[in-house]
N, C-alpha and C positions, 0 to 999 in steps of 0.2 A: 884205118887202112882204106885205101881207095878201091873202087870196084875192080879195076884191072888186076891189082895185086891179089885180091881175094879169088877172083875167077881163075887165076893161074894155078890155084890149088886143085882145081877140078880138071881131070883129063878124060879123054875118050880114046880108047884103044881097042880095036876089034879083038885083040888077043887077051884082053883082061875083062872078065865078067861079061862076055859076049857083047862088048862094045857099049855097055851102059856107062854113064858118067860116074867116075869114082874119084875119091880123094887121092891125090897123087901120092904114090909110094905105098898105097894100101889096096885092099880088095873091098873096101867099104864103099858101097854105092851111095849116091846122093839119095836115092829112093829109100834105102835102108835107114839112113840117118834120119831122114824126115819122118819115116814111119815110127821109129822109136820115139822121137819127140812128140809126135801126134798122139801116141799112146801113153803119154805121161811121164816118160823118163826125164829127169833133170839133166842139165848140161854137166854138172859135177859128177853125177852117176855115170854118164856116158864116157867122160874123160877117164874116170877111174876104171871102168870096165874094158875099155879099148886102149891099151897102151899106144902112145904115139899120136892119138887123136887130140887135137887142140881146139881151143875155143875158136880160133880163126878158121879151122877146118869146118866147124859146124856153121859158122857165119857164112862161109863160102857156099855151103850146101843150100842154105836158105836163100842167099842171093842168086845162086844158079837157078833155083826153082822159080824165083820171082821173075828173073829175066826170061825164063823159058815160057812163061804164060803172059808176059807183058803185052804181046801183040795178038793174043787170041781172045775170042769172046768166051765168056764163062756161062755155062749152062748148068744150073744146079741139078744134082742127081735126083733129088726129091723136092718137088714143089710143095710149098705149104698150101693147104686147102683152107680157104677162108669161109 
């Protein structure tokens, strides 16, 4: 699936979840999906837990996050001390 098709799955509407990016047709925010993944949930677990959530939706969240930070500089929160 090409980027544009995936990104169409993510919508921003000030009337839904205070304007946070969500998966179209749901109240699942990109932030929520990524946080669950970051804390170790597997994609099959997530799809099982949230009816209507698809593999493509999860890929869209990851792509959206990637595109969101593409042009920003990254500053680690904790610097390693040598």
